[in-house]
LUMPAKE-88007 format. One line per field, with one value per atom (N, C-alpha, C): atom name; x, y, z; residue number from 1; residue in one letter. Coordinates in nm, 3 decimals. Example, Ala and Ser with C-alpha at 12.3 -4.5 7.8 and 13.67 -1.06 7.14 Angstrom:
% LUMPAKE-88007
atome N CA C N CA C
px 1.319 1.230 1.320 1.285 1.367 1.290
py -0.569 -0.450 -0.330 -0.225 -0.106 0.003
pz 0.780 0.780 0.780 0.708 0.714 0.787
num 1 1 1 2 2 2
residu a a a s s s
This chain:
% LUMPAKE-88007
atome N CA C N CA C N CA C N CA C N CA C N CA C N CA C N CA C N CA C N CA C N CA C N CA C N CA C N CA C N CA C N CA C N CA C N CA C N CA C N CA C N CA C N CA C N CA C N CA C N CA C N CA C N CA C N CA C N CA C N CA C N CA C N CA C N CA C N CA C N CA C N CA C N CA C N CA C N CA C N CA C N CA C N CA C N CA C N CA C N CA C N CA C N CA C N CA C N CA C N CA C N CA C N CA C N CA C N CA C N CA C N CA C N CA C N CA C N CA C N CA C N CA C N CA C N CA C N CA C N CA C N CA C N CA C N CA C N CA C N CA C N CA C N CA C N CA C N CA C N CA C N CA C N CA C N CA C N CA C N CA C N CA C N CA C N CA C N CA C N CA C N CA C N CA C N CA C N CA C N CA C N CA C N CA C N CA C N CA C N CA C N CA C N CA C N CA C N CA C N CA C N CA C N CA C N CA C N CA C N CA C N CA C N CA C N CA C N CA C N CA C N CA C N CA C N CA C
px 1.799 1.686 1.737 1.663 1.702 1.579 1.599 1.493 1.556 1.472 1.519 1.479 1.571 1.546 1.593 1.561 1.612 1.712 1.822 1.926 1.961 1.987 2.040 2.184 2.278 2.420 2.463 2.521 2.563 2.714 2.787 2.933 2.975 3.052 3.104 3.253 3.297 3.440 3.503 3.633 3.703 3.675 3.621 3.587 3.709 3.690 3.798 3.821 3.714 3.723 3.761 3.750 3.787 3.702 3.767 3.695 3.624 3.682 3.620 3.489 3.485 3.362 3.254 3.293 3.199 3.145 3.235 3.195 3.096 3.122 3.033 2.896 2.894 2.766 2.689 2.760 2.695 2.635 2.714 2.670 2.558 2.575 2.482 2.355 2.363 2.243 2.185 2.271 2.216 2.164 2.240 2.198 2.061 2.039 1.906 1.792 1.816 1.713 1.693 1.802 1.792 1.719 1.739 1.673 1.521 1.471 1.326 1.259 1.337 1.279 1.185 1.059 0.963 1.008 0.991 1.024 1.169 1.254 1.395 1.407 1.463 1.481 1.614 1.717 1.851 1.939 2.037 2.135 2.273 2.361 2.498 2.592 2.694 2.794 2.932 3.002 3.142 3.226 3.291 3.371 3.515 3.567 3.705 3.738 3.662 3.688 3.827 3.888 4.023 4.014 4.110 4.121 4.203 4.139 4.209 4.301 4.291 4.377 4.504 4.516 4.632 4.600 4.678 4.655 4.547 4.519 4.419 4.279 4.181 4.042 3.993 3.915 3.858 3.740 3.700 3.580 3.613 3.543 3.553 3.448 3.333 3.220 3.133 3.080 2.980 2.863 2.746 2.624 2.537 2.479 2.388 2.256 2.149 2.017 1.934 1.868 1.794 1.644 1.569 1.423 1.367 1.240 1.179 1.180 1.158 1.153 1.173 1.180 1.206 1.093 0.969 0.855 0.871 0.913 0.934 1.049 1.155 1.269 1.223 1.151 1.104 1.008 0.917 0.822 0.894 0.989 1.063 1.144 1.213 1.295 1.209 1.088 0.998 0.914 0.919 0.841 0.900 0.823 0.879 1.007 1.014 1.134 1.252 1.224 1.328 1.379 1.287 1.326 1.408 1.370 1.447 1.588 1.600 1.733 1.815 1.752 1.821 1.868 1.781 1.820 1.933 1.927 2.032 2.167 2.174 2.304 2.357 2.269 2.313 2.363 2.323 2.368 2.516 2.575 2.717 2.800 2.736 2.813 2.784 2.721 2.676 2.791 2.909 3.022 3.094 3.062 3.135 3.047 2.929 2.835 2.787 2.778 2.720 2.618 2.497 2.390 2.346 2.342 2.297 2.193 2.096 1.999 1.988 1.949 1.937 1.854 1.789 1.733 1.850 1.855 1.967 1.914 1.971 1.936 2.014 1.943 2.004 2.003 2.120 2.130 2.192 2.158 2.216 2.356 2.445 2.581 2.583 2.669 2.689 2.816 2.884 3.008 2.981 3.076 3.066 3.113 3.035 3.071 3.125
py -3.384 -3.429 -3.470 -3.433 -3.470 -3.504 -3.577 -3.603 -3.606 -3.612 -3.608 -3.735 -3.787 -3.900 -3.861 -3.942 -3.920 -4.030 -3.990 -4.088 -4.077 -4.192 -4.201 -4.249 -4.167 -4.199 -4.244 -4.361 -4.415 -4.438 -4.362 -4.371 -4.449 -4.553 -4.634 -4.610 -4.553 -4.538 -4.676 -4.682 -4.810 -4.861 -4.982 -5.036 -5.048 -5.013 -5.028 -5.174 -5.251 -5.395 -5.468 -5.596 -5.681 -5.648 -5.603 -5.566 -5.685 -5.802 -5.922 -5.954 -5.932 -5.956 -5.856 -5.729 -5.627 -5.667 -5.702 -5.737 -5.853 -5.953 -6.069 -6.030 -5.951 -5.906 -5.822 -5.734 -5.647 -5.730 -5.822 -5.904 -6.000 -6.068 -6.175 -6.128 -6.019 -5.976 -5.844 -5.746 -5.615 -5.604 -5.649 -5.637 -5.703 -5.826 -5.886 -5.803 -5.742 -5.658 -5.529 -5.466 -5.340 -5.359 -5.472 -5.498 -5.507 -5.526 -5.538 -5.402 -5.294 -5.163 -5.123 -5.093 -5.055 -4.929 -4.930 -4.814 -4.807 -4.895 -4.895 -4.935 -4.847 -4.876 -4.943 -4.899 -4.947 -4.929 -5.018 -5.003 -5.029 -4.928 -4.940 -4.947 -5.031 -5.045 -5.018 -4.923 -4.896 -4.950 -5.062 -5.127 -5.076 -5.038 -4.989 -4.884 -4.773 -4.669 -4.609 -4.571 -4.513 -4.361 -4.302 -4.156 -4.110 -4.046 -4.002 -3.883 -3.821 -3.707 -3.754 -3.883 -3.938 -3.972 -4.055 -4.096 -4.202 -4.244 -4.349 -4.287 -4.366 -4.324 -4.350 -4.259 -4.285 -4.382 -4.419 -4.500 -4.643 -4.734 -4.875 -4.913 -4.845 -4.877 -4.753 -4.732 -4.628 -4.694 -4.687 -4.743 -4.627 -4.642 -4.542 -4.611 -4.568 -4.623 -4.521 -4.564 -4.475 -4.502 -4.393 -4.397 -4.299 -4.315 -4.227 -4.081 -4.054 -3.917 -3.919 -3.800 -3.790 -3.851 -3.838 -3.898 -4.050 -4.111 -4.256 -4.297 -4.217 -4.246 -4.243 -4.136 -4.123 -4.235 -4.269 -4.377 -4.510 -4.536 -4.661 -4.675 -4.568 -4.574 -4.579 -4.524 -4.527 -4.653 -4.736 -4.860 -4.961 -5.065 -5.170 -5.231 -5.249 -5.305 -5.208 -5.079 -4.977 -4.968 -4.975 -4.971 -5.094 -5.209 -5.331 -5.321 -5.271 -5.254 -5.153 -5.044 -4.943 -4.997 -5.071 -5.131 -5.230 -5.305 -5.403 -5.336 -5.234 -5.172 -5.102 -5.044 -4.976 -5.076 -5.202 -5.303 -5.337 -5.308 -5.339 -5.230 -5.117 -5.013 -4.872 -4.860 -4.728 -4.631 -4.680 -4.592 -4.536 -4.588 -4.541 -4.530 -4.473 -4.459 -4.314 -4.262 -4.130 -4.149 -4.095 -4.109 -3.970 -3.950 -3.824 -3.856 -3.766 -3.785 -3.657 -3.673 -3.557 -3.592 -3.490 -3.505 -3.487 -3.570 -3.571 -3.556 -3.465 -3.448 -3.550 -3.628 -3.729 -3.675 -3.664 -3.613 -3.717 -3.710 -3.802 -3.755 -3.849 -3.817 -3.778 -3.684 -3.647 -3.710 -3.791 -3.854 -3.954 -3.965 -4.062 -4.195 -4.298 -4.432 -4.518
pz -1.168 -1.088 -0.951 -0.847 -0.712 -0.631 -0.525 -0.429 -0.291 -0.191 -0.054 0.019 0.098 0.186 0.326 0.422 0.558 0.589 0.652 0.686 0.834 0.889 1.024 1.009 1.058 1.052 1.192 1.202 1.331 1.324 1.405 1.408 1.532 1.512 1.622 1.633 1.744 1.769 1.780 1.766 1.782 1.923 1.934 2.067 2.156 2.282 2.380 2.412 2.407 2.435 2.307 2.310 2.196 2.074 1.966 1.844 1.781 1.791 1.733 1.804 1.936 2.012 1.969 1.954 1.906 1.769 1.677 1.541 1.541 1.624 1.629 1.686 1.793 1.850 1.750 1.681 1.583 1.469 1.416 1.304 1.343 1.456 1.493 1.562 1.637 1.709 1.659 1.630 1.597 1.453 1.356 1.216 1.192 1.239 1.216 1.277 1.392 1.454 1.374 1.333 1.259 1.126 1.062 0.934 0.947 1.067 1.091 1.117 1.124 1.154 1.041 1.073 0.968 0.895 0.764 0.683 0.639 0.688 0.649 0.502 0.421 0.278 0.251 0.324 0.294 0.418 0.434 0.540 0.480 0.490 0.441 0.560 0.550 0.656 0.600 0.661 0.626 0.741 0.717 0.821 0.813 0.927 0.939 0.833 0.831 0.731 0.750 0.638 0.641 0.645 0.711 0.718 0.598 0.503 0.382 0.407 0.524 0.558 0.629 0.648 0.717 0.860 0.917 1.055 1.062 1.183 1.201 1.211 1.178 1.188 1.330 1.386 1.518 1.511 1.388 1.372 1.333 1.396 1.365 1.261 1.267 1.180 1.166 1.046 1.024 0.953 1.016 0.958 0.910 0.793 0.738 0.706 0.773 0.752 0.674 0.567 0.480 0.491 0.504 0.510 0.407 0.371 0.271 0.311 0.440 0.489 0.640 0.699 0.843 0.925 0.877 0.949 0.953 0.843 0.840 0.930 0.934 1.023 1.168 1.206 1.344 1.381 1.289 1.315 1.329 1.240 1.246 1.374 1.410 1.531 1.658 1.651 1.766 1.775 1.672 1.670 1.769 1.803 1.889 1.833 1.700 1.637 1.648 1.628 1.642 1.784 1.879 2.020 2.058 2.006 2.035 1.978 1.855 1.794 1.874 1.916 1.996 2.130 2.198 2.326 2.308 2.197 2.170 2.154 2.070 2.044 2.168 2.246 2.368 2.473 2.461 2.558 2.543 2.425 2.410 2.343 2.304 2.236 2.288 2.402 2.450 2.475 2.503 2.535 2.413 2.293 2.176 2.052 2.073 1.962 1.954 1.831 1.805 1.694 1.714 1.615 1.571 1.439 1.379 1.273 1.256 1.149 1.068 0.941 0.854 0.732 0.677 0.544 0.448 0.345 0.253 0.111 0.038 -0.103 -0.184 -0.264 -0.348 -0.490 -0.551 -0.687 -0.777 -0.903 -1.001 -1.037 -1.059 -1.100 -1.247 -1.279 -1.419 -1.474 -1.393 -1.436 -1.547 -1.638 -1.747 -1.692 -1.714 -1.664 -1.774
num 1 1 1 2 2 2 3 3 3 4 4 4 5 5 5 6 6 6 7 7 7 8 8 8 9 9 9 10 10 10 11 11 11 12 12 12 13 13 13 14 14 14 15 15 15 16 16 16 17 17 17 18 18 18 19 19 19 20 20 20 21 21 21 22 22 22 23 23 23 24 24 24 25 25 25 26 26 26 27 27 27 28 28 28 29 29 29 30 30 30 31 31 31 32 32 32 33 33 33 34 34 34 35 35 35 36 36 36 37 37 37 38 38 38 39 39 39 40 40 40 41 41 41 42 42 42 43 43 43 44 44 44 45 45 45 46 46 46 47 47 47 48 48 48 49 49 49 50 50 50 51 51 51 52 52 52 53 53 53 54 54 54 55 55 55 56 56 56 57 57 57 58 58 58 59 59 59 60 60 60 61 61 61 62 62 62 63 63 63 64 64 64 65 65 65 66 66 66 67 67 67 68 68 68 69 69 69 70 70 70 71 71 71 72 72 72 73 73 73 74 74 74 75 75 75 76 76 76 77 77 77 78 78 78 79 79 79 80 80 80 81 81 81 82 82 82 83 83 83 84 84 84 85 85 85 86 86 86 87 87 87 88 88 88 89 89 89 90 90 90 91 91 91 92 92 92 93 93 93 94 94 94 95 95 95 96 96 96 97 97 97 98 98 98 99 99 99 100 100 100 101 101 101 102 102 102 103 103 103 104 104 104 105 105 105 106 106 106 107 107 107 108 108 108 109 109 109 110 110 110 111 111 111 112 112 112 113 113 113
residu m m m s s s n n n t t t v v v a a a k k k l l l f f f v v v f f f y y y n n n v v v p p p e e e a a a d d d q q q a a a v v v f f f d d d q q q q q q y y y q q q d d d s s s h h h i i i p p p l l l a a a k k k k k k i i i p p p g g g l l l r r r n n n m m m d d d l l l a a a r r r k k k p p p r r r n n n l l l m m m g g g g g g s s s s s s p p p y y y h h h l l l i i i a a a t t t l l l t t t f f f d d d n n n m m m a a a a a a l l l k k k a a a g g g m m m g g g s s s p p p e e e g g g q q q e e e a a a g g g n n n n n n i i i m m m s s s f f f a a a s s s n n n y y y i i i t t t m m m l l l s s s s s s e e e v v v e e e v v v t t t e e e s s s t t t a a a v v v h h h
């Protein structure tokens, strides 16, 4: 059984400035705003992801926002709350952010737990 959701993937390169300052701004100002985006079902944060192929990762943080469908993602991001969250993140991370969106097929695992 599978279903489809829409996801917004936000990749943050390692900040050129003080990483602790970025982390504090992200935690204290951006996350509370992002949580208010209408239609947001879930937000996952991968902090300091490791490069499994070796070497250092170019990413400091990867955020994944989940919505019911692409229409909900577009509506949420276009809402006043979505615009406020977008303006907030661009105020301190515009030089090292990449945003991608996609419909994602969600499938159940067949692994034995």
